[in-house]
C-alpha positions in Angstrom: -22.1 155.8 40.0 -23.0 153.3 42.7 -20.8 150.1 42.9 -24.0 148.0 43.1 -24.9 149.1 39.5 -21.3 148.5 38.3 -21.0 145.1 39.9 -23.6 143.4 37.8 -21.9 144.8 34.6 -18.3 144.8 35.5 -17.5 141.7 33.3 -19.1 143.5 30.3 -17.1 146.7 30.9 -13.8 144.8 31.3 -14.4 142.7 28.2 -15.2 145.9 26.3 -12.0 147.5 27.4 -10.0 144.5 26.4 -11.7 144.4 23.0 -9.5 147.3 22.1 -6.5 145.1 22.5 -4.2 143.5 25.2 -3.6 145.6 28.3 -2.1 145.3 31.8 -4.4 145.8 34.8 -3.6 149.4 35.5 -4.2 150.3 31.9 -7.5 148.6 32.1 -8.4 150.7 35.1 -7.4 154.0 33.6 -9.1 153.1 30.3 -12.3 152.4 32.1 -12.2 155.7 33.9 -11.3 157.6 30.8 -13.9 156.1 28.6 -16.6 156.6 31.2 -15.4 160.3 31.7 -14.6 159.6 35.4 -17.8 157.8 36.3 -16.0 154.4 36.7 -13.1 155.1 38.9 -12.6 151.6 40.3 -10.1 150.4 42.8 -7.4 147.7 41.9 -9.2 145.5 44.6 -12.3 145.5 42.4 -10.7 145.1 38.9 -8.0 142.6 39.5 -10.2 139.9 41.1 -12.7 140.4 38.2 -9.9 140.0 35.7 -8.8 136.8 37.4 -12.3 135.6 37.4 -12.7 136.2 33.7 -9.4 134.3 33.1 -10.6 131.4 35.2 -13.8 131.4 33.1 -11.8 131.2 29.9 -13.0 134.6 28.7 -9.6 136.3 29.1 -6.1 135.0 28.6 -2.9 136.6 30.2 0.8 136.3 30.4 3.7 138.2 31.8 5.4 140.9 29.6 7.8 143.7 30.1 5.8 146.9 29.8 7.5 150.3 30.3 10.5 148.6 31.8 8.3 146.7 34.4 7.1 143.1 34.4 3.3 143.1 34.2 0.6 140.7 33.6 -1.1 141.5 30.3 -4.7 140.5 29.6 -6.3 139.8 26.2 -9.8 138.8 25.2 -10.1 135.1 24.2 -12.3 133.9 21.4 -14.9 132.8 24.0 -14.5 136.3 25.6 -15.3 138.0 22.3 -18.4 135.8 22.0 -19.4 136.6 25.6 -18.9 140.3 24.9 -21.1 140.3 21.8 -23.8 138.4 23.9 -23.7 140.7 26.9 -23.6 143.8 24.7 -26.9 142.7 23.0 -28.4 141.9 26.4 -27.4 145.2 27.8 -28.7 147.2 24.8 -32.1 145.4 25.1 -32.2 146.2 28.9 -31.1 149.9 28.3 -33.8 150.4 25.7 -36.5 148.9 28.0 -35.4 151.0 31.0 -35.3 154.1 28.8 -38.8 153.3 27.6 -40.1 153.2 31.2 -38.2 156.3 32.6 -37.6 158.3 29.5 -40.6 160.6 30.0 -39.6 161.3 33.6 -38.2 164.7 34.4 
């Protein structure tokens, strides 16, 4: 899938991954790829800056933890992030229904 389509929805995708529980960046990347059945195979250089932006915006919290014997930054959804996820999910669903209504009959 084109990065232009993902770019406008990356925050929604990352917040959704983190809604399953705290995770370090590499886990976020692999979960995104797995849950999208390989469609969203994003580079670290795309995901980490987005996570940092979500943290700067108060939607994600993070701290350093030992994970699998390594020190990693672990991200978790904040209360504001959970509210933002609910809002963006509702907006996405309305948009998706509208697009499907327009192109649904096309072969």
